Backbone and ligand atoms as CSV (ligand in chain L), in Angstrom:
chain,resi,resn,atom,element,x,y,z
A,1,MET,N,N,223.210,20.894,167.785
A,1,MET,CA,C,223.524,20.011,168.880
A,1,MET,C,C,222.219,19.366,169.315
A,2,SER,N,N,222.302,18.078,169.516
A,2,SER,CA,C,221.050,17.399,169.929
A,2,SER,C,C,220.846,17.461,171.422
A,3,ARG,N,N,219.621,17.683,171.871
A,3,ARG,CA,C,219.291,17.764,173.378
A,3,ARG,C,C,219.497,16.389,174.018
A,4,PRO,N,N,220.129,16.390,175.228
A,4,PRO,CA,C,220.247,15.108,175.903
A,4,PRO,C,C,218.782,14.524,176.177
A,5,SER,N,N,218.556,13.226,176.296
A,5,SER,CA,C,217.375,12.592,176.545
A,5,SER,C,C,216.866,12.959,177.867
A,6,PHE,N,N,215.530,12.833,178.133
A,6,PHE,CA,C,214.995,13.228,179.430
A,6,PHE,C,C,215.693,12.491,180.587
A,7,ILE,N,N,215.902,11.148,180.340
A,7,ILE,CA,C,216.547,10.446,181.483
A,7,ILE,C,C,217.882,10.844,181.729
A,8,LYS,N,N,218.633,11.170,180.650
A,8,LYS,CA,C,219.993,11.629,180.846
A,8,LYS,C,C,220.083,12.926,181.554
A,9,SER,N,N,219.232,13.921,181.249
A,9,SER,CA,C,219.280,15.086,181.772
A,9,SER,C,C,218.735,15.081,183.261
A,10,ARG,N,N,217.788,14.156,183.450
A,10,ARG,CA,C,217.473,14.042,185.033
A,10,ARG,C,C,218.582,13.481,185.750
A,11,TYR,N,N,219.223,12.313,185.189
A,11,TYR,CA,C,220.407,11.632,185.719
A,11,TYR,C,C,221.440,12.856,186.067
A,12,ASN,N,N,221.695,13.706,185.038
A,12,ASN,CA,C,222.759,14.753,185.296
A,12,ASN,C,C,222.352,15.637,186.510
A,13,SER,N,N,221.005,16.011,186.570
A,13,SER,CA,C,220.574,16.916,187.616
A,13,SER,C,C,220.903,16.243,188.956
A,14,PHE,N,N,220.581,14.914,189.174
A,14,PHE,CA,C,220.889,14.246,190.424
A,14,PHE,C,C,222.329,14.233,190.740
A,15,ARG,N,N,223.197,14.058,189.594
A,15,ARG,CA,C,224.598,13.931,189.779
A,15,ARG,C,C,225.163,15.339,190.280
A,16,PHE,N,N,224.595,16.413,189.606
A,16,PHE,CA,C,225.132,17.802,190.105
A,16,PHE,C,C,224.718,18.011,191.573
A,17,ALA,N,N,223.503,17.585,191.889
A,17,ALA,CA,C,223.153,17.834,193.379
A,17,ALA,C,C,223.948,17.088,194.267
A,18,PHE,N,N,224.156,15.764,193.962
A,18,PHE,CA,C,225.110,14.991,194.809
A,18,PHE,C,C,226.472,15.567,194.843
A,19,ASN,N,N,226.998,16.172,193.680
A,19,ASN,CA,C,228.275,16.899,193.803
A,19,ASN,C,C,228.342,18.025,194.733
A,20,GLY,N,N,227.141,18.759,194.825
A,20,GLY,CA,C,226.944,19.896,195.811
A,20,GLY,C,C,227.021,19.362,197.111
A,21,LEU,N,N,226.360,18.280,197.380
A,21,LEU,CA,C,226.398,17.755,198.805
A,21,LEU,C,C,227.695,17.188,199.111
A,22,ALA,N,N,228.352,16.667,198.163
A,22,ALA,CA,C,229.777,16.184,198.497
A,22,ALA,C,C,230.645,17.254,198.746
A,23,ALA,N,N,230.509,18.506,198.101
A,23,ALA,CA,C,231.351,19.606,198.160
A,23,ALA,C,C,231.100,20.272,199.594
A,24,VAL,N,N,229.949,20.262,200.092
A,24,VAL,CA,C,229.791,20.814,201.438
A,24,VAL,C,C,230.388,20.060,202.491
A,25,PHE,N,N,230.285,18.662,202.300
A,25,PHE,CA,C,230.960,17.779,203.333
A,25,PHE,C,C,232.305,17.926,203.331
A,26,ARG,N,N,233.001,18.146,202.107
A,26,ARG,CA,C,234.477,18.123,201.995
A,26,ARG,C,C,234.931,19.564,202.570
A,27,SER,N,N,234.204,20.631,202.308
A,27,SER,CA,C,234.846,22.038,202.631
A,27,SER,C,C,234.364,22.794,203.776
A,28,GLU,N,N,233.277,22.172,204.437
A,28,GLU,CA,C,232.692,22.946,205.591
A,28,GLU,C,C,232.835,22.092,206.912
A,29,PRO,N,N,233.751,22.607,207.808
A,29,PRO,CA,C,233.916,21.849,209.084
A,29,PRO,C,C,232.649,22.024,209.936
A,30,ASN,N,N,231.736,23.015,209.756
A,30,ASN,CA,C,230.548,23.137,210.438
A,30,ASN,C,C,229.590,21.903,210.029
A,31,MET,N,N,229.672,21.433,208.835
A,31,MET,CA,C,228.974,20.349,208.402
A,31,MET,C,C,229.184,19.138,209.111
A,32,HIS,N,N,230.445,18.942,209.373
A,32,HIS,CA,C,230.917,17.691,210.055
A,32,HIS,C,C,230.357,17.739,211.427
A,33,LEU,N,N,230.203,18.891,212.155
A,33,LEU,CA,C,229.643,19.149,213.517
A,33,LEU,C,C,228.093,18.792,213.360
A,34,HIS,N,N,227.487,19.113,212.308
A,34,HIS,CA,C,226.098,18.897,212.086
A,34,HIS,C,C,225.892,17.327,211.953
A,35,VAL,N,N,226.713,16.813,211.292
A,35,VAL,CA,C,226.665,15.312,211.104
A,35,VAL,C,C,226.768,14.514,212.416
A,36,LEU,N,N,227.823,14.993,213.222
A,36,LEU,CA,C,228.074,14.364,214.458
A,36,LEU,C,C,226.925,14.607,215.362
A,37,ALA,N,N,226.347,15.692,215.494
A,37,ALA,CA,C,225.116,16.046,216.276
A,37,ALA,C,C,223.949,15.221,215.920
A,38,SER,N,N,223.758,14.994,214.533
A,38,SER,CA,C,222.688,14.252,213.967
A,38,SER,C,C,222.709,12.871,214.442
A,39,ILE,N,N,224.011,12.246,214.381
A,39,ILE,CA,C,224.298,10.883,214.670
A,39,ILE,C,C,223.868,10.670,216.027
A,40,VAL,N,N,224.369,11.560,217.039
A,40,VAL,CA,C,224.080,11.560,218.404
A,40,VAL,C,C,222.524,11.522,218.692
A,41,VAL,N,N,221.759,12.391,218.081
A,41,VAL,CA,C,220.439,12.592,218.121
A,41,VAL,C,C,219.722,11.200,217.776
A,42,LEU,N,N,220.127,10.737,216.593
A,42,LEU,CA,C,219.535,9.492,216.047
A,42,LEU,C,C,219.651,8.235,216.935
A,43,VAL,N,N,220.939,8.133,217.597
A,43,VAL,CA,C,221.289,7.035,218.371
A,43,VAL,C,C,220.512,7.185,219.703
A,44,MET,N,N,220.226,8.302,220.229
A,44,MET,CA,C,219.442,8.672,221.380
A,44,MET,C,C,218.043,8.252,221.049
A,45,ALA,N,N,217.507,8.838,219.935
A,45,ALA,CA,C,216.101,8.452,219.587
A,45,ALA,C,C,215.880,6.921,219.499
A,46,TYR,N,N,216.895,6.110,219.000
A,46,TYR,CA,C,216.628,4.716,218.881
A,46,TYR,C,C,216.760,4.084,220.307
A,47,ARG,N,N,217.837,4.567,221.140
A,47,ARG,CA,C,217.976,4.017,222.423
A,47,ARG,C,C,216.767,4.184,223.267
A,48,PHE,N,N,216.072,5.410,223.196
A,48,PHE,CA,C,214.919,5.653,224.053
A,48,PHE,C,C,213.604,5.294,223.465
A,49,GLU,N,N,213.743,4.759,222.326
A,49,GLU,CA,C,212.529,4.312,221.500
A,49,GLU,C,C,211.338,5.363,221.479
A,50,VAL,N,N,211.873,6.489,221.000
A,50,VAL,CA,C,210.781,7.768,220.928
A,50,VAL,C,C,209.721,7.366,219.946
A,51,THR,N,N,208.554,8.063,220.114
A,51,THR,CA,C,207.397,7.684,219.313
A,51,THR,C,C,207.651,8.142,217.789
A,52,ARG,N,N,206.754,7.585,216.909
A,52,ARG,CA,C,206.793,7.905,215.517
A,52,ARG,C,C,206.764,9.371,215.168
A,53,VAL,N,N,205.905,10.143,215.892
A,53,VAL,CA,C,205.746,11.483,215.620
A,53,VAL,C,C,207.166,12.295,216.183
A,54,GLU,N,N,207.681,11.805,217.222
A,54,GLU,CA,C,209.050,12.269,217.706
A,54,GLU,C,C,210.074,12.017,216.716
A,55,TRP,N,N,210.105,10.841,216.097
A,55,TRP,CA,C,211.053,10.548,215.005
A,55,TRP,C,C,210.928,11.501,213.865
A,56,CYS,N,N,209.658,11.788,213.513
A,56,CYS,CA,C,209.427,12.666,212.315
A,56,CYS,C,C,209.920,14.082,212.714
A,57,LEU,N,N,209.632,14.589,213.940
A,57,LEU,CA,C,210.102,15.899,214.296
A,57,LEU,C,C,211.634,15.993,214.428
A,58,LEU,N,N,212.340,15.009,214.873
A,58,LEU,CA,C,213.746,15.071,214.868
A,58,LEU,C,C,214.364,15.023,213.487
A,59,ILE,N,N,213.732,14.164,212.597
A,59,ILE,CA,C,214.280,14.069,211.302
A,59,ILE,C,C,214.119,15.421,210.486
A,60,LEU,N,N,212.981,15.987,210.728
A,60,LEU,CA,C,212.724,17.333,210.279
A,60,LEU,C,C,213.617,18.458,210.585
A,61,CYS,N,N,213.980,18.366,211.969
A,61,CYS,CA,C,214.996,19.386,212.518
A,61,CYS,C,C,216.412,19.039,211.826
A,62,ILE,N,N,216.722,17.949,211.851
A,62,ILE,CA,C,218.046,17.539,211.186
A,62,ILE,C,C,218.087,18.031,209.799
A,63,GLY,N,N,217.080,17.771,209.059
A,63,GLY,CA,C,217.021,18.196,207.616
A,63,GLY,C,C,217.063,19.660,207.496
A,64,MET,N,N,216.327,20.302,208.455
A,64,MET,CA,C,216.251,21.898,208.384
A,64,MET,C,C,217.666,22.469,208.597
A,65,VAL,N,N,218.435,21.862,209.449
A,65,VAL,CA,C,219.691,22.450,209.875
A,65,VAL,C,C,220.730,22.167,208.690
A,66,TRP,N,N,220.651,20.957,208.149
A,66,TRP,CA,C,221.598,20.506,207.055
A,66,TRP,C,C,221.163,21.455,205.672
A,67,VAL,N,N,219.910,21.761,205.533
A,67,VAL,CA,C,219.522,22.504,204.418
A,67,VAL,C,C,220.088,23.953,204.603
A,68,ALA,N,N,219.871,24.542,205.960
A,68,ALA,CA,C,220.354,25.899,206.173
A,68,ALA,C,C,221.863,25.899,205.880
A,69,GLU,N,N,222.651,24.947,206.281
A,69,GLU,CA,C,223.973,24.991,206.102
A,69,GLU,C,C,224.402,24.880,204.664
A,70,ILE,N,N,223.753,24.179,203.983
A,70,ILE,CA,C,223.964,24.075,202.507
A,70,ILE,C,C,223.747,25.274,201.721
A,71,PHE,N,N,222.629,26.042,202.096
A,71,PHE,CA,C,222.283,27.292,201.511
A,71,PHE,C,C,223.349,28.348,201.947
A,72,ASN,N,N,223.855,28.356,203.213
A,72,ASN,CA,C,224.721,29.203,203.772
A,72,ASN,C,C,226.084,29.094,202.989
A,73,THR,N,N,226.543,27.883,202.745
A,73,THR,CA,C,227.735,27.532,201.913
A,73,THR,C,C,227.554,27.985,200.448
A,74,SER,N,N,226.371,27.902,199.944
A,74,SER,CA,C,226.096,28.441,198.672
A,74,SER,C,C,226.281,29.899,198.476
A,75,ILE,N,N,225.572,30.568,199.530
A,75,ILE,CA,C,225.590,32.065,199.557
A,75,ILE,C,C,226.996,32.510,199.739
A,76,GLU,N,N,227.723,31.986,200.677
A,76,GLU,CA,C,229.086,32.299,200.920
A,76,GLU,C,C,229.874,32.244,199.635
A,77,THR,N,N,229.814,31.142,198.941
A,77,THR,CA,C,230.545,30.949,197.633
A,77,THR,C,C,230.211,31.920,196.568
A,78,LEU,N,N,228.989,32.281,196.572
A,78,LEU,CA,C,228.546,33.243,195.539
A,78,LEU,C,C,229.046,34.645,195.919
A,79,THR,N,N,229.030,34.865,197.190
A,79,THR,CA,C,229.436,36.142,197.642
A,79,THR,C,C,230.881,36.453,197.389
A,80,ASP,N,N,231.697,35.356,197.596
A,80,ASP,CA,C,233.110,35.428,197.398
A,80,ASP,C,C,233.416,35.627,195.903
A,81,LEU,N,N,232.472,35.058,195.030
A,81,LEU,CA,C,232.583,35.196,193.490
A,81,LEU,C,C,232.368,36.689,193.186
A,82,VAL,N,N,231.227,37.218,193.785
A,82,VAL,CA,C,230.757,38.515,193.265
A,82,VAL,C,C,231.609,39.533,193.902
A,83,SER,N,N,232.026,39.357,195.188
A,83,SER,CA,C,232.631,40.444,196.047
A,83,SER,C,C,233.864,39.819,196.713
A,84,PRO,N,N,234.926,39.523,195.964
A,84,PRO,CA,C,236.095,38.996,196.703
A,84,PRO,C,C,236.829,39.969,197.615
A,85,GLU,N,N,236.625,41.343,197.236
A,85,GLU,CA,C,237.293,42.392,198.093
A,85,GLU,C,C,236.244,42.742,199.226
A,86,HIS,N,N,236.826,43.391,200.261
A,86,HIS,CA,C,235.898,43.740,201.419
A,86,HIS,C,C,234.796,44.671,200.989
A,87,ASN,N,N,233.581,44.234,201.461
A,87,ASN,CA,C,232.419,45.130,201.053
A,87,ASN,C,C,231.286,44.993,202.192
A,88,ILE,N,N,230.760,46.055,202.740
A,88,ILE,CA,C,229.845,45.987,203.831
A,88,ILE,C,C,228.725,45.094,203.430
A,89,LEU,N,N,228.146,45.139,202.189
A,89,LEU,CA,C,226.985,44.400,201.817
A,89,LEU,C,C,227.329,42.817,201.731
A,90,ALA,N,N,228.499,42.675,201.203
A,90,ALA,CA,C,228.947,41.276,201.110
A,90,ALA,C,C,228.986,40.666,202.550
A,91,GLY,N,N,229.667,41.409,203.541
A,91,GLY,CA,C,229.712,40.972,204.875
A,91,GLY,C,C,228.311,40.790,205.462
A,92,LYS,N,N,227.411,41.687,205.186
A,92,LYS,CA,C,226.047,41.523,205.729
A,92,LYS,C,C,225.312,40.283,205.170
A,93,THR,N,N,225.560,40.027,203.836
A,93,THR,CA,C,224.928,38.872,203.186
A,93,THR,C,C,225.430,37.630,203.867
A,94,LYS,N,N,226.698,37.490,204.120
A,94,LYS,CA,C,227.237,36.313,204.798
A,94,LYS,C,C,226.713,36.132,206.215
A,95,ASP,N,N,226.617,37.362,206.953
A,95,ASP,CA,C,226.171,37.260,208.292
A,95,ASP,C,C,224.754,36.768,208.329
A,96,LEU,N,N,223.844,37.353,207.470
A,96,LEU,CA,C,222.475,36.835,207.361
A,96,LEU,C,C,222.377,35.292,207.119
A,97,ALA,N,N,223.201,34.974,206.255
A,97,ALA,CA,C,223.097,33.354,205.858
A,97,ALA,C,C,223.594,32.614,207.135
A,98,ALA,N,N,224.550,33.225,207.765
A,98,ALA,CA,C,225.050,32.403,208.976
A,98,ALA,C,C,224.048,32.514,210.130
A,99,GLY,N,N,223.375,33.710,210.158
A,99,GLY,CA,C,222.262,33.820,211.192
A,99,GLY,C,C,221.067,32.741,210.952
A,100,ALA,N,N,220.806,32.552,209.734
A,100,ALA,CA,C,219.711,31.600,209.284
A,100,ALA,C,C,220.232,30.198,209.902
A,101,VAL,N,N,221.511,29.772,209.744
A,101,VAL,CA,C,221.906,28.479,210.407
A,101,VAL,C,C,221.723,28.493,211.766
A,102,LEU,N,N,222.175,29.636,212.476
A,102,LEU,CA,C,222.102,29.615,213.945
A,102,LEU,C,C,220.638,29.541,214.341
A,103,MET,N,N,219.729,30.236,213.662
A,103,MET,CA,C,218.227,30.093,213.977
A,103,MET,C,C,217.800,28.695,213.878
A,104,ALA,N,N,218.119,28.092,212.788
A,104,ALA,CA,C,217.712,26.594,212.525
A,104,ALA,C,C,218.335,25.719,213.625
A,105,ALA,N,N,219.560,25.991,214.052
A,105,ALA,CA,C,220.180,25.166,215.060
A,105,ALA,C,C,219.528,25.396,216.422
A,106,ILE,N,N,219.173,26.716,216.814
A,106,ILE,CA,C,218.435,26.955,218.155
A,106,ILE,C,C,217.149,26.279,218.052
A,107,THR,N,N,216.373,26.318,217.063
A,107,THR,CA,C,215.205,25.694,216.900
A,107,THR,C,C,215.226,24.195,217.083
A,108,ALA,N,N,216.185,23.630,216.376
A,108,ALA,CA,C,216.526,22.190,216.494
A,108,ALA,C,C,216.740,21.816,217.995
A,109,VAL,N,N,217.601,22.489,218.717
A,109,VAL,CA,C,217.960,22.224,220.045
A,109,VAL,C,C,216.704,22.339,220.984
A,110,ALA,N,N,216.007,23.340,220.758
A,110,ALA,CA,C,214.717,23.517,221.479
A,110,ALA,C,C,213.722,22.197,221.382
A,111,VAL,N,N,213.667,21.758,220.097
A,111,VAL,CA,C,212.732,20.682,219.878
A,111,VAL,C,C,213.275,19.460,220.545
A,112,GLY,N,N,214.660,19.236,220.239
A,112,GLY,CA,C,215.337,18.086,220.927
A,112,GLY,C,C,215.211,18.142,222.501
A,113,LEU,N,N,215.360,19.250,223.143
A,113,LEU,CA,C,215.106,19.275,224.584
A,113,LEU,C,C,213.774,18.907,224.949
A,114,PHE,N,N,212.781,19.438,224.314
A,114,PHE,CA,C,211.359,19.070,224.568
A,114,PHE,C,C,211.192,17.622,224.444
A,115,ILE,N,N,211.697,17.022,223.459
A,115,ILE,CA,C,211.525,15.481,223.243
A,115,ILE,C,C,212.319,14.687,224.292
A,116,PHE,N,N,213.635,15.091,224.379
A,116,PHE,CA,C,214.538,14.110,225.219
A,116,PHE,C,C,214.448,14.444,226.766
A,117,ILE,N,N,214.207,15.557,227.188
A,117,ILE,CA,C,214.226,15.751,228.602
A,117,ILE,C,C,213.261,14.686,229.454
A,118,PRO,N,N,212.059,14.486,229.052
A,118,PRO,CA,C,211.272,13.465,229.801
A,118,PRO,C,C,212.012,12.121,229.678
A,119,TYR,N,N,212.615,11.675,228.578
A,119,TYR,CA,C,213.284,10.437,228.596
A,119,TYR,C,C,214.512,10.424,229.499
A,120,TRP,N,N,215.211,11.504,229.459
A,120,TRP,CA,C,216.398,11.576,230.391
A,120,TRP,C,C,215.986,11.448,231.819
A,121,ALA,N,N,214.832,12.198,232.154
A,121,ALA,CA,C,214.257,12.142,233.508
A,121,ALA,C,C,213.957,10.844,233.857
A,122,GLU,N,N,213.311,10.108,232.970
A,122,GLU,CA,C,212.844,8.726,233.290
A,122,GLU,C,C,214.058,7.693,233.505
A,123,TYR,N,N,215.085,8.000,232.549
A,123,TYR,CA,C,216.363,7.220,232.630
A,123,TYR,C,C,216.908,7.360,234.023
A,124,VAL,N,N,217.116,8.582,234.450
A,124,VAL,CA,C,217.823,8.873,235.702
A,124,VAL,C,C,217.056,8.223,236.874
A,125,LYS,N,N,215.667,8.387,236.742
A,125,LYS,CA,C,214.847,7.882,237.864
A,125,LYS,C,C,214.865,6.415,237.935
A,126,THR,N,N,214.863,5.620,236.744
A,126,THR,CA,C,214.928,4.202,236.819
A,126,THR,C,C,216.278,3.552,236.981
A,127,GLU,N,N,217.238,4.181,236.205
A,127,GLU,CA,C,218.568,3.423,236.064
A,127,GLU,C,C,219.587,3.952,237.135
A,128,LEU,N,N,219.422,5.133,237.605
A,128,LEU,CA,C,220.532,5.540,238.468
A,128,LEU,C,C,220.231,5.571,240.032
L,1,ATP,N1,N,233.890,40.255,201.224
L,1,ATP,C1,C,233.646,40.522,202.519
L,1,ATP,N2,N,233.289,41.818,202.960
L,1,ATP,C2,C,232.997,42.169,204.118
L,1,ATP,N3,N,232.917,41.236,205.138
L,1,ATP,C3,C,233.313,39.937,204.843
L,1,ATP,C4,C,233.607,39.538,203.505
L,1,ATP,N4,N,233.773,38.265,203.548
L,1,ATP,C5,C,233.597,37.747,204.817
L,1,ATP,N5,N,233.220,38.833,205.753
L,1,ATP,C6,C,232.858,38.857,207.067
L,1,ATP,O1,O,233.578,37.729,207.546
L,1,ATP,C7,C,232.646,36.786,208.146
L,1,ATP,C8,C,233.225,35.363,207.931
L,1,ATP,O2,O,233.233,35.120,206.593
L,1,ATP,P1,P,233.759,33.829,205.969
L,1,ATP,O3,O,233.750,33.897,204.491
L,1,ATP,O4,O,235.119,33.518,206.618
L,1,ATP,O5,O,232.776,32.784,206.369
L,1,ATP,P2,P,233.179,31.507,207.395
L,1,ATP,O6,O,233.676,31.943,208.626
L,1,ATP,O7,O,233.881,30.540,206.529
L,1,ATP,O8,O,231.681,30.961,207.594
L,1,ATP,P3,P,231.201,29.459,207.912
L,1,ATP,O9,O,231.990,29.219,209.187
L,1,ATP,O10,O,229.789,29.529,208.057
L,1,ATP,O11,O,231.770,28.724,206.707
L,1,ATP,C9,C,231.408,36.995,207.320
L,1,ATP,O12,O,230.215,36.627,208.274
L,1,ATP,C10,C,231.325,38.484,207.394
L,1,ATP,O13,O,230.980,39.138,208.527
């Protein structure tokens, strides 16, 4: 059997990765919440004209939460495959993965508050 060309195999890698992204969006209600939160944050960042460094921090936080959720979904899927029956270690594995998402989300909220509180305070002072 001939090996696929370099370009074809790279193309397939990207296609599989996008399939994975699409699967998370289809199957995970939590991902819909992350997307909604990301849109709210990006709109606020645009509205308040945050600095270039603040844009970078916000985008990093959004990416961190999305990546954590995608890994969480991957770990849940693998755990269900390996241990469909009740098992303490399977439960611990899923709890750890969910804990990672929570930690990422808490970090993102903390960064968001540090960035936006001064803008909110300025808005309240000048507009209300
Ligand atoms: N096979 C199992 N053995 C033991 N406990 C399990 C098992 N599967 C799930 N659990 C427990 O139930 C919890 C929820 O598992 P579930 O697979 O429903 O995740 P989920 O609620 O869909 O997570 P998410 O909301 O992140 O998608 C786990 O965190 C774990 O504590």
